[in-house]
MOPAC internal coordinates of N, CA, C and O (Angstrom, degrees):
PM7 1SCF
backbone

  N    0.0000 0     0.00 0     0.00 0    0    0    0
  C    1.4465 1     0.00 0     0.00 0    1    0    0
  C    1.5299 1   108.84 1     0.00 0    2    1    0
  O    1.2310 1   120.06 1   -56.78 1    3    2    1
  N    1.3139 1   117.49 1   123.22 1    3    2    1
  C    1.4586 1   120.34 1  -178.69 1    5    3    2
  C    1.5186 1   109.78 1   -93.68 1    6    5    3
  O    1.2310 1   122.02 1   -27.38 1    7    6    5
  N    1.3165 1   113.74 1   152.62 1    7    6    5
  C    1.4640 1   120.16 1   178.68 1    9    7    6
  C    1.5181 1   109.33 1  -104.26 1   10    9    7
  O    1.2310 1   121.89 1   -32.61 1   11   10    9
  N    1.3072 1   113.99 1   147.39 1   11   10    9
  C    1.4579 1   119.12 1   175.10 1   13   11   10
  C    1.5214 1   108.80 1   -73.95 1   14   13   11
  O    1.2310 1   121.05 1   -27.54 1   15   14   13
  N    1.3119 1   115.59 1   152.46 1   15   14   13
  C    1.4508 1   120.11 1   175.94 1   17   15   14
  C    1.5176 1   107.91 1   -65.97 1   18   17   15
  O    1.2310 1   120.55 1   -48.90 1   19   18   17
  N    1.3251 1   116.56 1   131.10 1   19   18   17
  C    1.4536 1   120.80 1   179.21 1   21   19   18
  C    1.5164 1   113.49 1    82.01 1   22   21   19
  O    1.2310 1   119.79 1  -171.31 1   23   22   21
  N    1.3344 1   118.01 1     8.69 1   23   22   21
  C    1.4620 1   120.57 1   178.73 1   25   23   22
  C    1.5259 1   109.73 1   -67.90 1   26   25   23
  O    1.2310 1   120.97 1   -36.98 1   27   26   25
  N    1.3124 1   115.74 1   143.02 1   27   26   25
  C    1.4608 1   122.00 1  -178.71 1   29   27   26
  C    1.5253 1   108.41 1  -113.64 1   30   29   27
  O    1.2310 1   121.22 1   -47.62 1   31   30   29
  N    1.2989 1   115.28 1   132.38 1   31   30   29
  C    1.4552 1   120.48 1   177.79 1   33   31   30
  C    1.5267 1   108.87 1  -100.80 1   34   33   31
  O    1.2310 1   120.89 1   -52.89 1   35   34   33
  N    1.3049 1   115.90 1   127.11 1   35   34   33
  C    1.4609 1   120.85 1   178.67 1   37   35   34
  C    1.5197 1   107.75 1   -87.77 1   38   37   35
  O    1.2310 1   120.48 1   -54.62 1   39   38   37
  N    1.3154 1   116.69 1   125.38 1   39   38   37
  C    1.4680 1   121.92 1  -178.41 1   41   39   38
  C    1.5241 1   109.63 1  -101.70 1   42   41   39
  O    1.2310 1   121.20 1   -73.21 1   43   42   41
  N    1.3122 1   115.31 1   106.79 1   43   42   41
  C    1.4585 1   121.32 1   177.85 1   45   43   42
  C    1.5287 1   111.10 1  -112.99 1   46   45   43
  O    1.2310 1   120.30 1  -158.87 1   47   46   45
  N    1.3291 1   117.03 1    21.13 1   47   46   45
  C    1.4610 1   120.50 1  -174.97 1   49   47   46
  C    1.5313 1   112.30 1   -61.69 1   50   49   47
  O    1.2310 1   119.90 1   140.94 1   51   50   49
  N    1.3209 1   117.80 1   -39.06 1   51   50   49
  C    1.4687 1   119.86 1   179.33 1   53   51   50
  C    1.5186 1   110.60 1   -66.33 1   54   53   51
  O    1.2310 1   120.31 1   136.43 1   55   54   53
  N    1.3260 1   117.01 1   -43.57 1   55   54   53
  C    1.4682 1   120.59 1   179.13 1   57   55   54
  C    1.5218 1   110.74 1   -64.91 1   58   57   55
  O    1.2310 1   120.33 1   141.48 1   59   58   57
  N    1.3215 1   116.98 1   -38.52 1   59   58   57
  C    1.4685 1   120.53 1   177.90 1   61   59   58
  C    1.5242 1   111.57 1   -64.39 1   62   61   59
  O    1.2310 1   120.39 1   136.88 1   63   62   61
  N    1.3145 1   116.87 1   -43.12 1   63   62   61
  C    1.4667 1   120.23 1   179.06 1   65   63   62
  C    1.5278 1   110.38 1   -62.82 1   66   65   63
  O    1.2310 1   120.33 1   137.30 1   67   66   65
  N    1.3111 1   116.97 1   -42.70 1   67   66   65
  C    1.4607 1   120.71 1   178.71 1   69   67   66
  C    1.5210 1   110.47 1   -65.26 1   70   69   67
  O    1.2310 1   120.22 1   137.34 1   71   70   69
  N    1.3220 1   117.18 1   -42.66 1   71   70   69
  C    1.4655 1   120.96 1   179.45 1   73   71   70
  C    1.5246 1   110.95 1   -63.73 1   74   73   71
  O    1.2310 1   120.15 1   140.40 1   75   74   73
  N    1.3240 1   117.32 1   -39.60 1   75   74   73
  C    1.4727 1   120.41 1   177.37 1   77   75   74
  C    1.5290 1   110.77 1   -62.67 1   78   77   75
  O    1.2310 1   121.05 1   135.82 1   79   78   77
  N    1.3325 1   115.60 1   -44.18 1   79   78   77
  C    1.4685 1   120.03 1   178.09 1   81   79   78
  C    1.5276 1   110.18 1   -60.99 1   82   81   79
  O    1.2310 1   120.64 1   137.35 1   83   82   81
  N    1.3261 1   116.38 1   -42.65 1   83   82   81
  C    1.4619 1   121.33 1   178.90 1   85   83   82
  C    1.5250 1   111.06 1   -61.58 1   86   85   83
  O    1.2310 1   120.05 1   132.96 1   87   86   85
  N    1.3160 1   117.51 1   -47.04 1   87   86   85
  C    1.4687 1   121.52 1  -179.61 1   89   87   86
  C    1.5280 1   110.74 1   -61.84 1   90   89   87
  O    1.2310 1   120.39 1   136.05 1   91   90   89
  N    1.3326 1   116.86 1   -43.95 1   91   90   89
  C    1.4655 1   120.07 1   179.54 1   93   91   90
  C    1.5229 1   111.04 1   -59.53 1   94   93   91
  O    1.2310 1   120.58 1   134.87 1   95   94   93
  N    1.3208 1   116.49 1   -45.13 1   95   94   93
  C    1.4608 1   120.53 1  -179.27 1   97   95   94
  C    1.5296 1   111.56 1   -68.80 1   98   97   95
  O    1.2310 1   120.23 1   142.53 1   99   98   97
  N    1.3256 1   117.17 1   -37.47 1   99   98   97
  C    1.4641 1   120.27 1   177.11 1  101   99   98
  C    1.5246 1   110.97 1   -63.37 1  102  101   99
  O    1.2310 1   120.86 1   138.39 1  103  102  101
  N    1.3352 1   115.97 1   -41.61 1  103  102  101
  C    1.4619 1   119.92 1   179.46 1  105  103  102
  C    1.5196 1   111.55 1   -63.91 1  106  105  103
  O    1.2310 1   120.06 1   142.03 1  107  106  105
  N    1.3415 1   117.48 1   -37.97 1  107  106  105
  C    1.4646 1   120.77 1   177.24 1  109  107  106
  C    1.5302 1   111.17 1   -63.79 1  110  109  107
  O    1.2310 1   120.72 1   140.78 1  111  110  109
  N    1.3253 1   116.22 1   -39.22 1  111  110  109
  C    1.4623 1   121.31 1  -173.82 1  113  111  110
  C    1.5309 1   112.93 1   -83.82 1  114  113  111
  O    1.2310 1   120.38 1   153.61 1  115  114  113
  N    1.3171 1   116.88 1   -26.39 1  115  114  113
  C    1.4601 1   121.50 1  -176.55 1  117  115  114
  C    1.5329 1   110.98 1   -58.33 1  118  117  115
  O    1.2310 1   120.67 1   -50.98 1  119  118  117
  N    1.3188 1   116.32 1   129.02 1  119  118  117
  C    1.4621 1   121.65 1   178.26 1  121  119  118
  C    1.5171 1   114.15 1    84.63 1  122  121  119
  O    1.2310 1   120.12 1  -174.48 1  123  122  121
  N    1.3270 1   117.38 1     5.52 1  123  122  121
  C    1.4621 1   120.49 1   178.90 1  125  123  122
  C    1.5238 1   109.43 1   -61.17 1  126  125  123
  O    1.2310 1   120.87 1   -47.44 1  127  126  125
  N    1.3181 1   115.94 1   132.56 1  127  126  125
  C    1.4586 1   120.37 1   175.87 1  129  127  126
  C    1.5135 1   108.29 1   -90.18 1  130  129  127
  O    1.2310 1   121.03 1   -50.77 1  131  130  129
  N    1.3192 1   115.64 1   129.23 1  131  130  129
  C    1.4568 1   121.76 1  -176.82 1  133  131  130
  C    1.5285 1   108.88 1   -94.74 1  134  133  131
  O    1.2310 1   121.37 1   -51.87 1  135  134  133
  N    1.3176 1   114.99 1   128.13 1  135  134  133
  C    1.4635 1   121.54 1   178.19 1  137  135  134
  C    1.5252 1   108.35 1   -80.82 1  138  137  135
  O    1.2310 1   120.29 1   -61.70 1  139  138  137
  N    1.3105 1   117.05 1   118.30 1  139  138  137
  C    1.4644 1   121.99 1  -178.68 1  141  139  138
  C    1.5256 1   112.59 1   -97.62 1  142  141  139
  O    1.2310 1   119.98 1  -175.70 1  143  142  141
  N    1.3181 1   117.64 1     4.30 1  143  142  141
  C    1.4692 1   121.35 1  -179.44 1  145  143  142
  C    1.5314 1   110.02 1   -67.72 1  146  145  143
  O    1.2310 1   120.40 1   -30.11 1  147  146  145
  N    1.3173 1   116.84 1   149.89 1  147  146  145
  C    1.4806 1   120.50 1   179.27 1  149  147  146
  C    1.5367 1   111.06 1   -82.62 1  150  149  147
  O    1.2310 1   120.65 1  -118.81 1  151  150  149
  N    1.3261 1   116.37 1    61.19 1  151  150  149
  C    1.4677 1   120.99 1  -178.06 1  153  151  150
  C    1.5233 1   110.38 1  -121.47 1  154  153  151
  O    1.2310 1   121.51 1   -14.84 1  155  154  153
  N    1.3168 1   114.72 1   165.16 1  155  154  153
  C    1.4739 1   119.55 1   177.00 1  157  155  154
  C    1.5239 1   110.80 1   -62.69 1  158  157  155
  O    1.2310 1   121.19 1   139.59 1  159  158  157
  N    1.3036 1   115.32 1   -40.41 1  159  158  157
  C    1.4762 1   119.41 1  -179.78 1  161  159  158
  C    1.5266 1   110.39 1   -61.72 1  162  161  159
  O    1.2310 1   120.22 1   139.11 1  163  162  161
  N    1.3105 1   117.19 1   -40.89 1  163  162  161
  C    1.4664 1   120.82 1   178.48 1  165  163  162
  C    1.5207 1   110.48 1   -65.70 1  166  165  163
  O    1.2310 1   120.07 1   138.67 1  167  166  165
  N    1.3259 1   117.47 1   -41.33 1  167  166  165
  C    1.4757 1   120.50 1   178.12 1  169  167  166
  C    1.5224 1   110.92 1   -63.96 1  170  169  167
  O    1.2310 1   120.64 1   139.34 1  171  170  169
  N    1.3314 1   116.39 1   -40.66 1  171  170  169
  C    1.4756 1   119.94 1   177.76 1  173  171  170
  C    1.5271 1   110.15 1   -62.88 1  174  173  171
  O    1.2310 1   120.71 1   139.51 1  175  174  173
  N    1.3383 1   116.24 1   -40.49 1  175  174  173
  C    1.4607 1   119.66 1   178.47 1  177  175  174
  C    1.5290 1   110.52 1   -63.39 1  178  177  175
  O    1.2310 1   120.32 1   137.58 1  179  178  177
  N    1.3347 1   117.00 1   -42.42 1  179  178  177
  C    1.4687 1   120.87 1   179.36 1  181  179  178
  C    1.5243 1   110.80 1   -61.70 1  182  181  179
  O    1.2310 1   120.63 1   136.94 1  183  182  181
  N    1.3307 1   116.39 1   -43.06 1  183  182  181
  C    1.4675 1   120.28 1   178.82 1  185  183  182
  C    1.5300 1   109.87 1   -62.86 1  186  185  183
  O    1.2310 1   120.88 1   134.52 1  187  186  185
  N    1.3279 1   115.92 1   -45.48 1  187  186  185
  C    1.4667 1   120.29 1   179.48 1  189  187  186
  C    1.5328 1   110.78 1   -61.38 1  190  189  187
  O    1.2310 1   120.40 1   134.95 1  191  190  189
  N    1.3396 1   116.84 1   -45.05 1  191  190  189
  C    1.4698 1   119.84 1  -179.63 1  193  191  190
  C    1.5232 1   111.25 1   -65.33 1  194  193  191
  O    1.2310 1   120.19 1   140.32 1  195  194  193
  N    1.3199 1   117.24 1   -39.68 1  195  194  193
  C    1.4691 1   120.76 1   178.47 1  197  195  194
  C    1.5249 1   110.25 1   -61.02 1  198  197  195
  O    1.2310 1   120.56 1   132.42 1  199  198  197
  N    1.3228 1   116.53 1   -47.58 1  199  198  197
  C    1.4694 1   120.41 1  -179.72 1  201  199  198
  C    1.5297 1   111.19 1   -64.43 1  202  201  199
  O    1.2310 1   121.25 1   139.86 1  203  202  201
  N    1.3215 1   115.22 1   -40.14 1  203  202  201
  C    1.4682 1   119.58 1   179.90 1  205  203  202
  C    1.5172 1   110.70 1   -64.42 1  206  205  203
  O    1.2310 1   120.15 1   134.71 1  207  206  205
  N    1.3265 1   117.31 1   -45.29 1  207  206  205
  C    1.4703 1   120.64 1   179.54 1  209  207  206
  C    1.5230 1   111.69 1   -63.67 1  210  209  207
  O    1.2310 1   120.47 1   140.52 1  211  210  209
  N    1.3175 1   116.71 1   -39.48 1  211  210  209
  C    1.4685 1   119.75 1   176.67 1  213  211  210
  C    1.5270 1   110.62 1   -63.71 1  214  213  211
  O    1.2310 1   120.30 1   138.89 1  215  214  213
  N    1.3280 1   117.03 1   -41.11 1  215  214  213
  C    1.4621 1   120.75 1   178.16 1  217  215  214
  C    1.5205 1   110.92 1   -64.27 1  218  217  215
  O    1.2310 1   120.05 1   139.73 1  219  218  217
  N    1.3290 1   117.52 1   -40.27 1  219  218  217
  C    1.4624 1   120.75 1   178.28 1  221  219  218
  C    1.5232 1   110.78 1   -64.13 1  222  221  219
  O    1.2310 1   120.68 1   140.47 1  223  222  221
  N    1.3177 1   116.30 1   -39.53 1  223  222  221
  C    1.4622 1   119.94 1   176.02 1  225  223  222
  C    1.5270 1   110.23 1   -61.42 1  226  225  223
  O    1.2310 1   121.11 1   138.07 1  227  226  225
  N    1.3243 1   115.48 1   -41.93 1  227  226  225
  C    1.4649 1   120.18 1   177.93 1  229  227  226
  C    1.5319 1   110.80 1   -61.81 1  230  229  227
  O    1.2310 1   120.15 1   137.44 1  231  230  229
  N    1.3365 1   117.32 1   -42.56 1  231  230  229
  C    1.4610 1   120.05 1   179.18 1  233  231  230
  C    1.5254 1   111.24 1   -62.28 1  234  233  231
  O    1.2310 1   120.35 1   140.78 1  235  234  233
  N    1.3308 1   116.94 1   -39.22 1  235  234  233
  C    1.4665 1   120.43 1   176.72 1  237  235  234
  C    1.5180 1   110.97 1   -62.60 1  238  237  235
  O    1.2310 1   120.78 1   136.17 1  239  238  237
  N    1.3208 1   116.12 1   -43.83 1  239  238  237
  C    1.4701 1   120.23 1   177.87 1  241  239  238
  C    1.5208 1   111.35 1   -64.13 1  242  241  239
  O    1.2310 1   120.84 1   139.48 1  243  242  241
  N    1.3348 1   116.00 1   -40.52 1  243  242  241
  C    1.4593 1   119.61 1  -179.67 1  245  243  242
  C    1.5273 1   110.82 1   -64.07 1  246  245  243
  O    1.2310 1   120.13 1   137.48 1  247  246  245
  N    1.3302 1   117.35 1   -42.52 1  247  246  245
  C    1.4696 1   120.28 1   177.76 1  249  247  246
  C    1.5236 1   110.13 1   -60.92 1  250  249  247
  O    1.2310 1   120.57 1   139.69 1  251  250  249
  N    1.3135 1   116.51 1   -40.31 1  251  250  249
  C    1.4614 1   120.96 1   178.84 1  253  251  250
  C    1.5299 1   110.90 1   -62.04 1  254  253  251
  O    1.2310 1   120.39 1   135.62 1  255  254  253
  N    1.3117 1   116.85 1   -44.38 1  255  254  253
  C    1.4651 1   121.14 1   179.20 1  257  255  254
  C    1.5281 1   110.48 1   -64.71 1  258  257  255
  O    1.2310 1   120.29 1   139.26 1  259  258  257
  N    1.3235 1   117.06 1   -40.74 1  259  258  257
  C    1.4646 1   120.10 1   179.57 1  261  259  258
  C    1.5315 1   111.18 1   -65.05 1  262  261  259
  O    1.2310 1   120.21 1   144.43 1  263  262  261
  N    1.3118 1   117.21 1   -35.57 1  263  262  261
  C    1.4704 1   120.80 1   176.04 1  265  263  262
  C    1.5294 1   109.64 1   -67.66 1  266  265  263
  O    1.2310 1   120.41 1   136.95 1  267  266  265
  N    1.3222 1   116.82 1   -43.05 1  267  266  265
  C    1.4712 1   119.80 1   178.52 1  269  267  266
  C    1.5228 1   111.20 1   -63.93 1  270  269  267
  O    1.2310 1   119.84 1   144.16 1  271  270  269
  N    1.3343 1   117.91 1   -35.84 1  271  270  269
  C    1.4683 1   120.72 1   175.61 1  273  271  270
  C    1.5318 1   110.03 1   -59.91 1  274  273  271
  O    1.2310 1   120.53 1   135.51 1  275  274  273
  N    1.3275 1   116.59 1   -44.49 1  275  274  273
  C    1.4650 1   120.15 1   178.38 1  277  275  274
  C    1.5232 1   110.81 1   -64.09 1  278  277  275
  O    1.2310 1   120.50 1   141.04 1  279  278  277
  N    1.3152 1   116.65 1   -38.96 1  279  278  277
  C    1.4672 1   121.26 1   178.09 1  281  279  278
  C    1.5286 1   110.20 1   -61.87 1  282  281  279
  O    1.2310 1   120.43 1   132.43 1  283  282  281
  N    1.3301 1   116.79 1   -47.57 1  283  282  281
  C    1.4680 1   119.77 1  -178.92 1  285  283  282
  C    1.5218 1   111.58 1   -64.92 1  286  285  283
  O    1.2310 1   120.18 1   141.19 1  287  286  285
  N    1.3355 1   117.25 1   -38.81 1  287  286  285
  C    1.4709 1   119.55 1   175.56 1  289  287  286
  C    1.5205 1   110.33 1   -60.35 1  290  289  287
  O    1.2310 1   120.73 1   137.27 1  291  290  289
  N    1.3283 1   116.22 1   -42.73 1  291  290  289
  C    1.4617 1   121.07 1   179.16 1  293  291  290
  C    1.5277 1   110.87 1   -63.79 1  294  293  291
  O    1.2310 1   120.55 1   134.00 1  295  294  293
  N    1.3300 1   116.56 1   -46.00 1  295  294  293
  C    1.4672 1   120.46 1  -178.64 1  297  295  294
  C    1.5237 1   111.32 1   -63.14 1  298  297  295
  O    1.2310 1   119.95 1   142.16 1  299  298  297
  N    1.3358 1   117.70 1   -37.84 1  299  298  297
  C    1.4644 1   120.04 1   179.01 1  301  299  298
  C    1.5229 1   111.06 1   -62.77 1  302  301  299
  O    1.2310 1   120.22 1   142.55 1  303  302  301
  N    1.3339 1   117.19 1   -37.45 1  303  302  301
  C    1.4618 1   120.84 1   178.23 1  305  303  302
  C    1.5201 1   111.31 1   -73.95 1  306  305  303
  O    1.2310 1   121.11 1   151.62 1  307  306  305
  N    1.3264 1   115.49 1   -28.38 1  307  306  305
  C    1.4726 1   122.08 1  -175.20 1  309  307  306
  C    1.5290 1   111.98 1   -78.53 1  310  309  307
  O    1.2310 1   120.23 1   152.56 1  311  310  309
  N    1.3338 1   117.16 1   -27.44 1  311  310  309
  C    1.4581 1   120.92 1  -176.16 1  313  311  310
  C    1.5267 1   110.52 1   -82.77 1  314  313  311
  O    1.2310 1   120.87 1   -42.52 1  315  314  313
  N    1.3326 1   115.94 1   137.48 1  315  314  313
  C    1.4766 1   118.39 1   177.87 1  317  315  314
  C    1.5246 1   110.24 1   -68.84 1  318  317  315
  O    1.2310 1   120.19 1   -31.78 1  319  318  317
  N    1.3286 1   117.24 1   148.22 1  319  318  317
  C    1.4813 1   119.35 1   178.99 1  321  319  318
  C    1.5203 1   110.93 1   -65.09 1  322  321  319
  O    1.2310 1   121.22 1   -35.37 1  323  322  321
  N    1.3154 1   115.27 1   144.63 1  323  322  321
  C    1.4722 1   119.97 1   177.51 1  325  323  322
  C    1.5217 1   109.10 1   -82.53 1  326  325  323
  O    1.2310 1   120.58 1   -29.93 1  327  326  325
  N    1.3006 1   116.50 1   150.07 1  327  326  325
  C    1.4648 1   121.33 1  -176.62 1  329  327  326
  C    1.5110 1   113.19 1   -88.97 1  330  329  327
  O    1.2310 1   119.97 1  -109.54 1  331  330  329
  N    1.3231 1   117.67 1    70.46 1  331  330  329
  C    1.4602 1   120.82 1   177.32 1  333  331  330
  C    1.4868 1   111.09 1  -105.52 1  334  333  331
  O    1.2310 1   120.10 1   180.00 1  335  334  333

């Protein structure tokens, strides 16, 4: 496969890796039954689930930022240079 002269390759590898990690963790957590009993084990599970959900939210945000980084890199190449 030949490339055109001046072709730009968009690198989304970091965002893809983060998205894969997010999907894997979501699949592990999906369908988890939450123990509502007033026990130490239930409290530990709640703490673990809270931390896990916060981490998953962070991974989603990180993927979003990595996509925006790729967008900004693309836009910088797309814009004509200013005459200063």
